[in-house]
One Martini backbone bead per residue (centre of mass of N, CA, C, O) as a GRO file, in nm:
protein
  277
    1MET     BB    1  10.854   9.741   3.437
    2LEU     BB    2  11.203   9.628   3.436
    3ALA     BB    3  11.393   9.478   3.675
    4ASN     BB    4  11.462   9.174   3.532
    5SER     BB    5  11.470   9.034   3.224
    6ALA     BB    6  11.588   8.742   3.303
    7ILE     BB    7  11.337   8.685   3.522
    8PHE     BB    8  11.137   8.951   3.533
    9GLU     BB    9  10.813   9.112   3.528
   10VAL     BB   10  10.689   9.436   3.620
   11THR     BB   11  10.365   9.528   3.733
   12TRP     BB   12  10.073   9.761   3.782
   13GLU     BB   13   9.793   9.627   3.954
   14LYS     BB   14   9.487   9.577   4.043
   15LEU     BB   15   9.329   9.408   4.270
   16PRO     BB   16   9.104   9.192   4.270
   17ASP     BB   17   8.811   9.152   4.441
   18ASP     BB   18   8.843   8.815   4.434
   19PHE     BB   19   9.091   8.816   4.585
   20VAL     BB   20   9.261   8.606   4.807
   21LEU     BB   21   9.345   8.683   5.115
   22ASP     BB   22   9.536   8.661   5.374
   23ASP     BB   23   9.392   8.535   5.707
   24GLU     BB   24   9.610   8.540   5.907
   25PRO     BB   25   9.734   8.573   6.195
   26VAL     BB   26   9.935   8.709   6.387
   27ASP     BB   27  10.248   8.610   6.523
   28ASN     BB   28  10.231   8.850   6.747
   29ILE     BB   29  10.120   9.034   7.018
   30ASN     BB   30  10.321   9.286   6.961
   31GLN     BB   31  10.251   9.402   6.680
   32PRO     BB   32  10.005   9.594   6.711
   33PRO     BB   33  10.125   9.799   6.924
   34LEU     BB   34  10.373   9.880   6.761
   35ALA     BB   35  10.220   9.994   6.517
   36ALA     BB   36  10.030  10.196   6.662
   37ALA     BB   37  10.256  10.372   6.787
   38LEU     BB   38  10.378  10.479   6.523
   39THR     BB   39  10.120  10.626   6.424
   40GLU     BB   40  10.031  10.802   6.666
   41SER     BB   41  10.277  10.998   6.677
   42LEU     BB   42  10.227  11.120   6.399
   43VAL     BB   43   9.952  11.239   6.454
   44PHE     BB   44  10.020  11.423   6.710
   45ALA     BB   45  10.262  11.572   6.537
   46GLY     BB   46  10.161  11.634   6.237
   47LYS     BB   47  10.304  11.375   6.038
   48LEU     BB   48  10.014  11.300   5.884
   49PRO     BB   49   9.899  11.322   5.605
   50ALA     BB   50   9.599  11.293   5.444
   51ASN     BB   51   9.752  11.118   5.193
   52ALA     BB   52   9.854  10.921   5.377
   53LEU     BB   53   9.990  10.579   5.459
   54THR     BB   54   9.925  10.333   5.697
   55THR     BB   55  10.042   9.998   5.772
   56THR     BB   56   9.887   9.675   5.891
   57ASN     BB   57   9.882   9.392   5.767
   58TYR     BB   58   9.896   9.495   5.452
   59GLY     BB   59   9.850   9.482   5.119
   60ILE     BB   60  10.122   9.479   4.889
   61CYS     BB   61  10.146   9.526   4.534
   62ALA     BB   62  10.229   9.307   4.252
   63THR     BB   63  10.334   9.208   3.917
   64LEU     BB   64  10.470   8.883   3.838
   65ASN     BB   65  10.455   8.747   3.558
   66ASN     BB   66  10.129   8.777   3.579
   67LYS     BB   67  10.154   8.767   3.900
   68PHE     BB   68  10.038   8.802   4.203
   69VAL     BB   69  10.181   9.005   4.470
   70VAL     BB   70  10.158   8.972   4.836
   71LYS     BB   71  10.254   9.190   5.099
   72ALA     BB   72  10.254   9.217   5.479
   73PRO     BB   73  10.365   9.433   5.660
   74ASP     BB   74  10.365   9.533   5.985
   75TRP     BB   75  10.481   9.814   5.865
   76GLY     BB   76  10.385  10.123   5.686
   77TYR     BB   77  10.485  10.406   5.460
   78VAL     BB   78  10.291  10.636   5.266
   79PRO     BB   79  10.312  10.953   5.158
   80ALA     BB   80  10.112  10.903   4.888
   81ILE     BB   81   9.793  10.908   4.756
   82ARG     BB   82   9.572  10.906   4.437
   83VAL     BB   83   9.328  10.792   4.593
   84THR     BB   84   9.086  10.668   4.749
   85ARG     BB   85   9.023  10.492   5.029
   86GLU     BB   86   8.829  10.286   4.903
   87GLU     BB   87   9.052  10.174   4.693
   88VAL     BB   88   9.241  10.079   4.969
   89THR     BB   89   9.104   9.873   5.165
   90ARG     BB   90   9.257   9.588   5.086
   91SER     BB   91   9.481   9.736   4.900
   92TYR     BB   92   9.813   9.819   4.749
   93THR     BB   93   9.938   9.995   4.451
   94PRO     BB   94  10.205  10.100   4.345
   95ARG     BB   95  10.203  10.377   4.115
   96LEU     BB   96   9.899  10.345   4.059
   97GLN     BB   97   9.800  10.477   4.369
   98GLY     BB   98  10.107  10.569   4.439
   99ASP     BB   99  10.351  10.552   4.638
  100ILE     BB  100  10.621  10.437   4.749
  101PRO     BB  101  10.730  10.321   5.015
  102ALA     BB  102  10.947  10.453   5.256
  103ILE     BB  103  10.862  10.217   5.465
  104VAL     BB  104  10.932   9.895   5.608
  105MET     BB  105  10.820   9.647   5.855
  106GLU     BB  106  10.957   9.391   6.072
  107PHE     BB  107  10.853   9.164   6.330
  108ILE     BB  108  11.003   8.941   6.505
  109SER     BB  109  10.935   8.606   6.551
  110ASP     BB  110  10.945   8.278   6.648
  111THR     BB  111  10.831   8.169   6.351
  112GLU     BB  112  10.949   8.378   6.173
  113GLY     BB  113  11.190   8.376   5.865
  114GLY     BB  114  11.131   8.587   5.600
  115GLU     BB  115  11.279   8.871   5.623
  116TYR     BB  116  11.553   8.750   5.452
  117SER     BB  117  11.421   8.675   5.187
  118SER     BB  118  11.573   8.631   4.839
  119LYS     BB  119  11.368   8.497   4.673
  120PRO     BB  120  11.302   8.524   4.315
  121THR     BB  121  11.089   8.330   4.299
  122TYR     BB  122  10.782   8.209   4.282
  123PRO     BB  123  10.734   8.342   4.557
  124PRO     BB  124  10.880   8.595   4.683
  125GLY     BB  125  11.061   8.730   4.907
  126LYS     BB  126  11.065   8.991   5.108
  127TRP     BB  127  11.334   9.118   5.044
  128PHE     BB  128  11.305   9.103   4.737
  129PHE     BB  129  11.043   9.265   4.715
  130TYR     BB  130  11.143   9.533   4.849
  131GLU     BB  131  11.406   9.571   4.679
  132GLN     BB  132  11.331   9.476   4.363
  133ILE     BB  133  11.028   9.553   4.325
  134LEU     BB  134  10.957   9.813   4.502
  135GLN     BB  135  11.197   9.983   4.616
  136VAL     BB  136  11.241  10.032   4.914
  137PRO     BB  137  11.445  10.251   5.091
  138ASN     BB  138  11.325  10.120   5.371
  139TYR     BB  139  11.433   9.850   5.599
  140ALA     BB  140  11.288   9.710   5.893
  141ILE     BB  141  11.421   9.508   6.168
  142PHE     BB  142  11.250   9.380   6.462
  143GLU     BB  143  11.328   9.282   6.805
  144PRO     BB  144  11.132   9.302   7.080
  145SER     BB  145  11.281   9.122   7.302
  146THR     BB  146  11.584   9.276   7.247
  147GLY     BB  147  11.601   9.554   7.070
  148VAL     BB  148  11.669   9.489   6.774
  149LEU     BB  149  11.790   9.702   6.507
  150GLU     BB  150  11.740   9.699   6.149
  151VAL     BB  151  11.866   9.910   5.884
  152TYR     BB  152  11.781   9.935   5.540
  153GLN     BB  153  11.938  10.077   5.244
  154LEU     BB  154  11.948  10.198   4.943
  155ASP     BB  155  12.169  10.200   4.702
  156ASP     BB  156  12.294  10.283   4.393
  157SER     BB  157  12.241   9.963   4.307
  158GLY     BB  158  11.973   9.857   4.464
  159ARG     BB  159  12.084   9.779   4.754
  160TYR     BB  160  12.097   9.660   5.063
  161GLN     BB  161  12.218   9.849   5.350
  162ILE     BB  162  12.340   9.859   5.645
  163GLN     BB  163  12.291  10.065   5.927
  164ASP     BB  164  12.423  10.276   6.146
  165LEU     BB  165  12.373  10.353   6.453
  166ASP     BB  166  12.367  10.575   6.674
  167VAL     BB  167  12.423  10.663   7.004
  168ASN     BB  168  12.082  10.645   7.023
  169ASN     BB  169  11.965  10.419   6.841
  170ARG     BB  170  11.952  10.568   6.548
  171CYS     BB  171  11.780  10.643   6.228
  172TRP     BB  172  11.778  10.808   5.933
  173ILE     BB  173  11.471  10.914   5.762
  174GLY     BB  174  11.454  11.109   5.496
  175GLU     BB  175  11.155  11.068   5.381
  176MET     BB  176  11.048  11.171   5.691
  177ASN     BB  177  11.228  11.350   5.872
  178LEU     BB  178  11.333  11.106   6.068
  179PHE     BB  179  11.384  10.920   6.350
  180LEU     BB  180  11.469  10.580   6.417
  181GLY     BB  181  11.410  10.401   6.732
  182ILE     BB  182  11.491  10.304   7.058
  183TRP     BB  183  11.260  10.217   7.328
  184GLN     BB  184  11.214  10.202   7.687
  185GLY     BB  185  10.894  10.079   7.817
  186SER     BB  186  10.552  10.184   7.871
  187ARG     BB  187  10.243  10.041   7.715
  188GLU     BB  188   9.959   9.896   7.743
  189ASN     BB  189  10.085   9.667   7.942
  190ARG     BB  190  10.373   9.712   7.800
  191THR     BB  191  10.706   9.602   7.868
  192GLY     BB  192  10.975   9.742   7.664
  193TYR     BB  193  11.038   9.749   7.336
  194TRP     BB  194  11.048  10.029   7.104
  195LEU     BB  195  10.937  10.212   6.835
  196ARG     BB  196  11.054  10.545   6.745
  197TRP     BB  197  11.025  10.899   6.709
  198TRP     BB  198  11.240  11.164   6.581
  199ASP     BB  199  11.340  11.460   6.525
  200GLU     BB  200  11.592  11.666   6.402
  201SER     BB  201  11.629  11.776   6.720
  202GLY     BB  202  11.548  11.515   6.916
  203GLU     BB  203  11.243  11.503   6.941
  204LEU     BB  204  10.996  11.335   7.079
  205LEU     BB  205  10.730  11.154   6.973
  206LEU     BB  206  10.420  11.147   7.103
  207TRP     BB  207  10.185  11.010   7.281
  208GLY     BB  208   9.878  11.052   7.403
  209SER     BB  209   9.950  10.974   7.705
  210GLU     BB  210  10.187  11.200   7.710
  211LEU     BB  211  10.045  11.472   7.655
  212THR     BB  212   9.932  11.531   7.934
  213ILE     BB  213  10.203  11.564   8.067
  214ARG     BB  214  10.313  11.778   7.872
  215GLU     BB  215  10.093  11.985   7.919
  216ARG     BB  216  10.161  12.026   8.215
  217GLN     BB  217  10.446  12.120   8.158
  218ARG     BB  218  10.370  12.360   7.984
  219VAL     BB  219  10.208  12.509   8.198
  220GLU     BB  220  10.444  12.530   8.398
  221GLU     BB  221  10.634  12.677   8.206
  222GLU     BB  222  10.447  12.918   8.162
  223ARG     BB  223  10.429  12.999   8.455
  224GLN     BB  224  10.732  13.045   8.495
  225ARG     BB  225  10.761  13.257   8.274
  226ALA     BB  226  10.557  13.454   8.396
  227GLU     BB  227  10.706  13.488   8.665
  228GLU     BB  228  10.969  13.592   8.543
  229GLU     BB  229  10.839  13.836   8.410
  230ARG     BB  230  10.729  13.960   8.666
  231GLN     BB  231  11.001  13.987   8.807
  232ARG     BB  232  11.131  14.164   8.591
  233ALA     BB  233  10.922  14.390   8.611
  234GLU     BB  234  10.970  14.449   8.911
  235GLU     BB  235  11.269  14.517   8.883
  236GLU     BB  236  11.225  14.750   8.688
  237ARG     BB  237  11.047  14.915   8.873
  238GLN     BB  238  11.255  14.942   9.102
  239ARG     BB  239  11.471  15.077   8.932
  240ALA     BB  240  11.297  15.320   8.853
  241GLU     BB  241  11.242  15.412   9.143
  242GLU     BB  242  11.538  15.456   9.221
  243GLU     BB  243  11.593  15.664   9.002
  244ARG     BB  244  11.379  15.863   9.096
  245GLN     BB  245  11.490  15.898   9.382
  246ARG     BB  246  11.767  16.003   9.297
  247ALA     BB  247  11.658  16.247   9.145
  248ASP     BB  248  11.516  16.373   9.389
  249ASP     BB  249  11.769  16.399   9.564
  250GLU     BB  250  11.925  16.580   9.371
  251ARG     BB  251  11.717  16.807   9.367
  252GLN     BB  252  11.716  16.860   9.671
  253ARG     BB  253  12.015  16.930   9.693
  254ALA     BB  254  12.002  17.165   9.499
  255ASP     BB  255  11.796  17.329   9.662
  256ASP     BB  256  11.962  17.350   9.923
  257GLU     BB  257  12.203  17.497   9.796
  258ARG     BB  258  12.046  17.741   9.696
  259GLN     BB  259  11.932  17.831   9.971
  260ARG     BB  260  12.206  17.872  10.109
  261ALA     BB  261  12.308  18.082   9.910
  262ASP     BB  262  12.083  18.288   9.962
  263ARG     BB  263  12.130  18.331  10.266
  264LEU     BB  264  12.423  18.424  10.245
  265ALA     BB  265  12.367  18.670  10.068
  266GLN     BB  266  12.182  18.816  10.269
  267GLN     BB  267  12.385  18.840  10.500
  268LEU     BB  268  12.595  19.005  10.346
  269ARG     BB  269  12.412  19.249  10.280
  270ALA     BB  270  12.342  19.317  10.578
  271ALA     BB  271  12.669  19.372  10.618
  272GLY     BB  272  12.764  19.534  10.344
  273ILE     BB  273  12.807  19.282  10.147
  274GLU     BB  274  12.891  19.199   9.828
  275PRO     BB  275  12.845  18.930   9.666
  276GLU     BB  276  12.988  18.706   9.478
  277VAL     BB  277  12.906  18.572   9.151
   0.00000   0.00000   0.00000
């Protein structure tokens, strides 16, 4: 693949086993829980297919002018890989081993400033790598301390354009059929801003710790529905009983009228009068 013949040539090769990967620690203590939370809700919602891949500070590779380039976004989602998990233990090469990531994310730290780097020369900046080399359709940059989320999507010219968040501070990620948005609250002793998923109907994808609460709510909702059904059945039974009682009353009144008519006819005949029929 030739991304820009005047500047570089991009090929897709497996990273050699002896390639030395960057082993620096994460920039911010918030990064691991933010990434874990994004993956966890996909798992519990059943929206993480068996051949999908989520990445956290994990090398995504390409070869630029015969030189390996490895970037490790804070979180990424690959819809499908076409190799075994063992083959992507250390790194992942799109096109060669599976799909281009549907989205990559960077969580801004106090020290990191390369999220917006469009440097095209080797080694390229993150922005340039995601936009021009990998051509990832969605690039999210999140500031955990302020809750600011920027989502960039590739336009028809292959350039990132910032997307307006909706009234709920969410952006539609079509490749995942989900909304990505901002949520404020607590999880694992961290209170602050989080990135979370919502489905197309606006339903929040829950974390495991929330499922217990939701399950209790579901049980209570089921109990209430069962009680409402019982009450409706009882009301129907009562209405049926009332209808039966009214029918019995009507039948009894008809019997009483018939008996009165018979007695009157007998009295008339006893008096020598033939009653009119």
